[in-house]
C-alpha positions in Angstrom: 30.9 33.6 25.6 31.5 34.3 21.9 30.4 31.9 19.2 33.1 30.5 17.1 32.4 29.3 13.6 32.5 25.5 13.3 35.2 24.4 10.8 33.6 22.0 8.4 35.0 20.5 5.3 32.5 18.9 2.9 33.8 15.4 2.2 32.2 15.6 -1.2 34.1 18.8 -2.2 36.3 17.8 -5.1 39.2 19.9 -3.7 39.0 18.0 -0.4 38.8 14.7 -2.1 41.8 15.5 -4.4 43.9 16.8 -1.5 43.2 13.8 0.8 43.7 11.1 -1.9 47.0 9.3 -2.0 49.1 10.7 -4.8 48.7 7.5 -6.9 44.9 8.1 -7.1 44.8 11.8 -8.0 45.3 11.7 -11.8 42.5 9.2 -12.2 40.2 11.2 -10.0 41.0 14.5 -11.7 40.4 13.0 -15.2 37.1 11.4 -14.3 35.9 14.5 -12.4 36.5 16.7 -15.4 34.5 14.3 -17.6 31.6 14.1 -15.2 31.6 17.8 -14.4 31.5 18.6 -18.1 28.6 16.1 -18.6 26.7 17.7 -15.7 27.2 21.1 -17.2 25.8 19.9 -20.6 22.8 17.9 -19.3 20.9 18.2 -16.0 20.7 14.5 -15.8 24.5 14.4 -15.4 24.3 16.1 -12.0 23.2 12.9 -10.2 26.1 11.0 -11.8 28.5 13.7 -10.6 27.1 13.6 -7.1 27.3 9.8 -6.9 30.9 10.0 -8.3 32.0 12.4 -5.6 30.3 10.2 -2.9 32.2 7.1 -4.2 35.5 8.9 -4.3 35.0 10.3 -0.8 34.7 6.6 0.3 37.9 5.9 -1.6 39.6 8.6 0.4 38.7 6.9 3.7 39.6 3.4 2.5 42.8 4.2 0.7 44.2 6.0 3.7 43.8 2.9 5.9 47.0 1.0 6.6 47.2 -2.1 4.5 44.6 -1.0 1.9 46.7 -1.4 -1.2 48.1 -4.7 0.1 44.6 -6.0 0.7 43.5 -4.9 -2.8 46.4 -6.7 -4.3 45.7 -9.9 -2.3 42.0 -9.7 -3.4 43.0 -9.3 -7.0 45.3 -12.3 -6.7 42.8 -14.4 -4.9 45.2 -14.9 -2.0 43.7 -12.6 0.7 41.7 -13.8 3.7 38.1 -14.5 3.0 35.0 -14.4 5.0 31.6 -16.0 4.6 29.0 -13.3 3.9 26.4 -15.4 5.6 28.5 -15.9 8.7 29.3 -12.2 8.9 25.7 -11.3 8.4 24.6 -13.6 11.2 27.3 -12.2 13.5 26.3 -8.6 12.8 22.6 -9.3 13.2 23.4 -10.9 16.6 25.5 -8.0 17.6 22.6 -5.6 16.8 20.1 -7.8 18.5 18.1 -8.4 15.3 16.5 -11.8 14.7 
């Protein structure tokens, strides 16, 4: 049996994020990425900000590619979307996990 390399794409790779973002998000991502990458190159303290930025945008990739995402965002902004009680959801999740 021969070993085959495992294909792995880093979800924090800016090229992967850019490629997988919906078209309407790409210009904003690219502009903000350039700013943060430049800041990270200028000051070591900017690295953490860049890393957090890439993590947040990797989550946007996942969310924005879900059906109904933009509609839900618009409803939330208009205050017309379905709402849930945080306390009720927390109780439900804790019960599901068997946590008292």
